[in-house]
C-alpha positions in Angstrom: -17.2 -19.8 3.9 -14.0 -20.0 5.9 -11.8 -17.3 4.3 -8.1 -17.2 5.2 -6.4 -13.9 4.4 -2.7 -13.0 4.7 -0.7 -9.7 4.4 3.0 -9.0 4.5 4.3 -5.4 4.7 3.1 -2.1 6.3 -0.2 -1.0 7.7 -0.9 0.1 4.1 -0.7 -3.5 3.1 -2.7 -4.8 6.1 -5.6 -2.4 6.1 -7.0 -3.5 2.7 -6.9 -7.1 3.9 -8.7 -6.1 7.1 -11.3 -4.2 5.0 -12.0 -7.5 3.1 -12.1 -9.5 6.4 -14.5 -7.2 8.2 -16.8 -7.0 5.1 -16.8 -10.8 4.8 -17.7 -11.2 8.5 -20.6 -8.8 8.0 -21.9 -11.2 5.3 -21.7 -14.1 7.7 -18.4 -15.6 6.6 -15.8 -17.0 9.1 -12.4 -15.2 8.6 -8.9 -15.2 9.9 -6.0 -12.9 9.0 -2.3 -13.7 9.2 0.2 -10.8 9.4 3.4 -9.8 11.1 3.3 -10.3 14.9 3.8 -6.6 15.2 0.3 -6.1 14.0 -1.6 -8.6 16.3 -3.3 -5.8 18.2 -4.4 -4.1 14.9 -6.1 -7.3 13.7 -7.7 -8.1 17.0 -9.0 -4.6 17.5 -10.9 -5.1 14.2 -12.6 -8.1 15.7 -10.8 -10.6 13.4 -9.0 -13.8 14.3 -5.2 -13.4 14.2 -2.5 -15.7 13.0 1.3 -14.7 13.2 3.1 -14.7 9.8 6.8 -14.7 9.4 9.0 -12.8 8.5 8.3 -10.1 11.1 8.9 -6.5 10.0 12.4 -5.3 11.1 11.6 -2.0 13.0 15.3 -1.0 13.3 15.5 2.4 11.5 18.8 1.5 9.8 17.4 -1.7 8.4 14.2 0.1 7.2 16.2 2.7 5.4 18.3 -0.1 3.8 15.2 -1.7 2.4 13.7 1.6 1.2 16.7 2.5 -0.9 15.2 3.6 -4.2 17.4 1.5 -6.5 18.3 -1.5 -4.5 15.5 -1.7 -2.0 13.2 -4.1 -3.9 16.0 -6.5 -4.6 17.1 -6.5 -0.9 13.5 -7.0 0.3 13.0 -10.0 -2.0 16.3 -11.7 -1.5 17.0 -11.0 2.1 13.5 -11.1 3.6 10.7 -12.7 1.3 12.8 -15.5 -0.2 15.1 -15.9 2.8 12.3 -17.0 5.1 10.2 -19.1 2.7 10.0 -22.2 4.9 8.7 -20.2 7.8 6.2 -18.3 5.7 5.1 -21.5 4.1 4.5 -23.1 7.5 2.6 -20.1 8.8 0.4 -20.0 5.7 -0.4 -23.7 6.0 -1.5 -23.1 9.6 -3.7 -20.2 8.5 -5.3 -22.1 5.6 -6.0 -25.4 7.4 -9.8 -25.9 7.2 -10.3 -22.8 5.0 -12.4 -22.8 1.8 -10.4 -19.9 0.2 -7.0 -18.4 0.6 -6.5 -14.6 -0.2 -3.0 -13.1 -0.1 -1.3 -9.8 -0.6 2.2 -9.2 -2.1 5.4 -11.2 -1.6 3.7 -14.3 -0.3 5.0 -16.5 -3.1 4.2 -19.9 -1.4 0.5 -19.2 -1.4 -0.1 -21.3 -4.6 1.8 -24.2 -3.1 -0.2 -24.1 0.1 -3.5 -23.8 -1.7 -2.6 -26.8 -3.9 -1.4 -28.9 -0.9 -4.7 -28.2 1.0 -6.9 -28.4 -2.0 -8.5 -25.0 -2.0 -8.6 -22.1 -4.5 -6.6 -18.9 -3.9 -6.7 -15.3 -4.9 -4.2 -12.5 -4.8 -4.7 -8.8 -4.0 -3.0 -6.1 -6.0 -3.1 -2.7 -4.3 -1.1 -0.6 -6.8 -0.7 -0.6 -10.6 3.0 -1.2 -10.4 2.4 -4.8 -9.4 1.1 -5.7 -12.8 4.3 -4.5 -14.6 2.2 -3.6 -17.6 4.0 -2.6 -20.8 0.8 -1.1 -22.1 0.6 1.3 -19.2 4.3 1.6 -18.1 4.8 2.5 -14.5 7.6 4.4 -12.8 10.0 1.6 -11.8 11.7 2.6 -8.5 15.0 1.0 -9.5 14.9 2.5 -13.1 12.9 5.7 -13.1 14.8 6.9 -16.2 12.7 4.6 -18.3 9.4 6.4 -17.6 10.0 9.4 -19.9 10.3 7.0 -22.8 6.7 5.6 -22.4 5.5 7.7 -25.4 7.7 5.6 -27.7 5.4 2.6 -27.2 5.4 -0.5 -25.1 8.4 -2.2 -26.7 10.9 -0.4 -24.4 9.3 -1.6 -21.3 8.8 -5.1 -22.8 12.6 -5.2 -23.2 13.1 -3.9 -19.6 10.8 -6.7 -18.3 12.7 -9.3 -20.3 15.8 -8.2 -18.5 13.9 -8.1 -15.3 12.8 -11.7 -15.7 16.4 -12.8 -16.1 17.5 -10.8 -13.0 14.4 -12.0 -11.1 15.3 -15.7 -11.6 18.7 -14.9 -9.9 16.9 -13.2 -7.0 14.5 -16.1 -6.7 17.1 -18.9 -6.4 16.0 -19.7 -2.9 12.4 -20.0 -4.1 13.3 -22.5 -6.8 15.4 -24.5 -4.3 12.5 -24.5 -1.9 10.1 -25.9 -4.5 12.6 -28.7 -5.4 12.9 -29.6 -1.7 9.1 -30.1 -1.7 9.4 -32.4 -4.7 8.1 -29.8 -7.1 9.6 -28.6 -10.4 11.3 -25.2 -10.2 8.3 -23.6 -12.0 8.0 -20.1 -13.6 9.4 -16.8 -12.3 7.5 -16.0 -9.1 8.1 -12.2 -9.4 6.8 -11.9 -13.0 4.9 -15.0 -14.1 3.2 -16.9 -11.3 2.3 -14.4 -8.6 -1.2 -13.8 -10.0 -3.9 -16.5 -9.4 -5.8 -18.2 -12.2 -8.8 -18.2 -9.8 -8.8 -14.4 -9.5 -6.7 -11.3 -9.1 -8.2 -8.3 -7.3 -7.0 -5.0 -8.7 -8.0 -2.8 -5.8 -7.9 0.7 -7.2 -10.4 2.6 -9.4 -10.1 2.8 -13.2 -9.6 6.6 -13.1 -6.4 5.9 -11.2 -5.2 3.2 -13.6 -7.3 1.7 -16.4 -7.4 -2.1 -17.0 -4.8 -3.2 -19.6 -4.8 -6.0 -22.1 -1.6 -7.4 -20.6 -3.1 -7.8 -17.1 -4.0 -11.4 -16.1 -7.3 -12.5 -17.7 -8.7 -13.4 -14.3 -8.4 -9.8 -13.0 -11.3 -8.0 -11.4 -10.9 -4.3 -10.9 -12.8 -3.0 -8.0 -11.8 0.3 -6.2 -9.8 1.4 -3.2 -10.4 -0.9 -0.2 -11.1 1.5 2.6 -10.7 0.2 6.2 -12.7 2.0 8.8 -10.4 1.6 11.8 -11.8 1.3 15.3 -11.6 4.4 17.5 -8.3 5.3 19.1 -7.6 7.1 22.4 -6.0 10.0 20.5 -9.2 10.6 18.5 -10.6 13.1 21.0 -7.4 15.1 21.0 -7.4 15.2 17.2 -11.1 16.0 17.0 -10.7 18.9 19.5 -7.8 20.3 17.4 -9.8 20.0 14.1 -12.7 21.8 15.6 -10.7 24.7 17.0 -9.7 26.5 13.8 -9.3 26.5 10.0 -8.7 23.2 8.2 -5.0 22.2 8.9 -2.3 20.7 6.7 -1.5 17.1 7.4 2.0 15.6 7.3 2.6 11.9 7.3 5.1 9.4 6.0 3.0 6.3 6.9 3.9 3.5 9.3 7.3 2.6 7.9 9.2 5.6 6.4 8.6 7.7 9.5 10.9 5.5 11.5 14.0 6.4 9.4 13.2 9.9 8.2 12.7 12.0 11.4 14.1 15.2 9.8 10.9 15.3 7.7 8.8 16.3 10.6 11.1 19.1 11.8 11.1 20.5 8.2 7.3 20.0 8.0 6.9 22.0 11.3 8.9 24.9 9.8 7.0 24.7 6.6 3.7 25.1 8.4 5.1 28.1 10.3 6.3 29.7 7.1 2.8 29.3 5.6 1.2 30.5 8.8 -1.0 27.4 8.7 -2.4 25.0 11.3 -1.0 21.5 10.9 -1.2 17.9 12.2 2.0 15.9 12.2 1.5 12.1 12.2 5.0 11.2 13.4 4.6 7.4 13.3 6.6 6.8 16.5 7.0 8.6 19.8 10.8 8.9 19.5 10.6 11.9 17.2 10.9 15.3 18.8 9.7 18.2 16.7 11.2 21.0 18.8 9.5 24.0 20.3 5.7 23.8 20.8 3.1 25.8 19.0 -0.6 25.8 19.7 -1.3 25.8 15.9 0.6 22.5 15.4 -0.5 19.2 16.8 2.0 16.2 16.7 0.7 12.7 17.5 2.0 9.3 16.8 -0.9 8.1 14.7 -4.5 9.1 13.8 -7.2 7.8 11.5 -6.8 9.4 8.1 -10.4 8.8 7.1 -11.4 11.0 10.1 -8.9 13.9 9.7 -8.4 14.3 5.9 -12.0 15.3 5.0 -11.5 18.2 7.5 -8.0 19.2 6.2 -6.7 21.5 3.5 -4.0 19.3 2.0 -1.8 16.4 2.9 2.0 15.8 2.5 2.8 12.1 2.3 5.1 9.4 0.8 2.8 8.2 -1.9 1.7 4.9 -0.3 -1.4 3.7 -2.2 -3.5 3.8 1.0 -2.8 7.4 1.7 -3.3 8.3 -2.0 -6.7 6.7 -1.8 -7.6 8.5 1.4 -6.6 11.9 0.0 -8.7 11.2 -3.1 -11.7 10.1 -1.1 -11.4 13.3 1.1 -11.1 15.4 -2.1 -8.0 17.3 -1.0 -4.7 17.9 -2.9 -1.4 16.2 -2.1 2.3 16.9 -2.0 4.0 13.6 -2.4 7.5 12.6 -1.4 8.0 9.1 -2.8 10.7 6.9 -1.4 10.6 3.4 -3.1 8.5 0.5 -4.3 5.1 1.6 -5.7 5.4 5.2 -4.3 7.1 6.8 -7.3 4.5 5.5 -9.7 1.6 6.4 -7.4 3.0 9.9 -7.1 3.2 10.2 -10.9 -0.4 9.1 -11.3 -1.6 11.6 -8.7 0.3 14.3 -10.6 -1.3 13.2 -13.9 -4.7 13.4 -12.3 -3.9 17.0 -11.4 -4.5 16.4 -7.7 -0.9 16.7 -6.4 2.7 17.8 -6.8 5.8 15.7 -6.4 8.9 16.6 -4.2 12.1 14.6 -4.4 13.1 12.8 -1.2 16.5 14.6 -1.6 14.7 17.9 -1.2 13.1 17.5 2.2 13.5 21.1 3.4 11.0 23.5 4.9 11.3 25.9 2.0 10.7 23.3 -0.7 7.8 21.7 1.2 6.2 25.2 1.7 6.6 26.1 -2.0 4.9 22.9 -3.1 2.1 23.4 -0.7 1.6 27.0 -1.7 1.3 25.8 -5.3 -1.5 23.3 -4.6 -3.3 25.6 -2.1 -3.2 28.7 -4.2 -4.6 27.0 -7.4 -8.2 25.9 -6.8 -8.0 23.4 -9.7 -6.1 20.9 -7.6 -8.9 20.8 -5.0 -11.6 20.8 -7.7 -10.0 17.8 -9.5 -9.6 16.0 -6.2 -13.3 16.5 -5.3 -14.2 15.1 -8.7 -12.3 12.0 -7.9 -14.0 11.8 -4.5 -17.4 12.0 -6.2 -16.5 8.9 -8.2 -15.1 7.0 -5.2 -18.1 7.5 -3.0 -20.3 5.6 -5.4 -17.9 2.7 -5.7 -19.3 -0.7 -4.5 -15.8 -2.1 -3.9 -16.5 -4.7 -1.2 -19.7 -6.0 -2.8 -17.7 -6.7 -6.0 -14.9 -8.4 -4.0 -17.2 -10.6 -1.9 -19.5 -11.5 -4.9 -16.4 -12.7 -6.7 -15.3 -14.8 -3.7 -18.7 -16.3 -3.3 -19.1 -17.1 -7.0 -15.7 -18.8 -6.9 -16.8 -21.0 -4.0 -19.9 -21.9 -6.0 -18.0 -22.7 -9.1 -15.5 -24.9 -7.2 -18.4 -26.8 -5.6 
C-alpha cells in the first residue's frame, strides 16, 4: 500500500503518526508523512518521506500562550488557525494523498474527508486522547468548562446538554469551513467539530482501555488499540543524558513538552528550586535553548530535549503538562507523575491519571517551588503511586498496538478492493 499520513500540532501529535509510519514501512508499505515545516527534520530522521503541511506552528511565545489559554484557547486555535487556512491545508493534503491508497490523519485536519473523496480513496482518523470523542457516557474535563466535571455523577444528560450548546457554538466557529465547502460546490454538511471528524472507514482510539474504556456513544467504526510509542532515533545529547543517569540515584524529570515550554520559562526555575529543596537529582527538559535556569548544580542537568523512553524508566518521577504522549511514557516507565495541565486535552488526561492513582495534579496558577516540591514529596513518599504505575506498565508492555493498527489498515484495503 501507499499510505499517506498527516499531523497538525505538537511533537506529541506527530510522534504517534511517525510510529504508524515506521511500523508500516517495516511491513513493506510505502509511506509519506505531512506535518508542519518546523518538523521536517524530525520526519526525515525517522527515515520517512516528508511533505509540508500548512498552517505552520507559530513559535512566538506570546502567540503560543494566546492559543493555550484554558478557556478561549480551543476556540482561537480553531477559528484563527485551523479554519483560517483551510484552502492551504486542503491543497497540501491533496499533494500528499495523490497516488495513495489510504489517507490517515490526526486532529484538526477537517478537509481530509473532502480530499479522500476527490481522489477516490478511503480515509481514517487517529484519536490520541479520550477528550476527542466528547462522550456523554464518559464525560471528560472540558478545558473551557471544567466546572461541569464534578457533575458527572448526575448522569450523562448534563453533558449531552453541554454538547448541544457546543454544537451551536461550533457551527459559528466553523463558518469558514462551510463557506469553503460551498466554494467547492459541496453542501455545507454536518458540524466538523462534533459530527463529521470521525471516519466511517475507521477511527483509531490510540490509548488503552484502562486509561479510558470504549463507550457506546463512540463512533461504531472505532478500533481501540493502545498508546502509539515512537522510538526516536538517537540524538547527540543522548550520551550526556546517559552519563548523568548512570552517575547517581534515579532523578526527577521536569518537562512541559515541545510547546508549553516556549511560553512558561518560570516553570524551570521553580523546578530547579524544587529539586534543591527535595535534595534530589533532576533532569530539566527545557524545550528551547533560550531558557536560563540560574546557578549551576552538578546534581541537576538541563538540556533542550531528550528521549523520554530512554530516561523515564531510569527516573523516580516526572512533572509534566499532561500531554497524552508524556502520560503514556510515564505509564510505560511505571513511575508516578505530577501534572500541571494547561489546556486542550491536558486537564482531562491529568484527571484520568489521578483516578488511576498514578499522579497528582497541580494548577498552572500554582507553579512555585514549594508547591511542586510538596506534590512530588507526596507521590514519592507513598509507594502506592509507583506500585499502581508499574501495574499499568505491565499491561502496556503486552499491548500489540501497531499490529492492530496495521491489520485494520490492510483489511480496509482488502475490503475496498
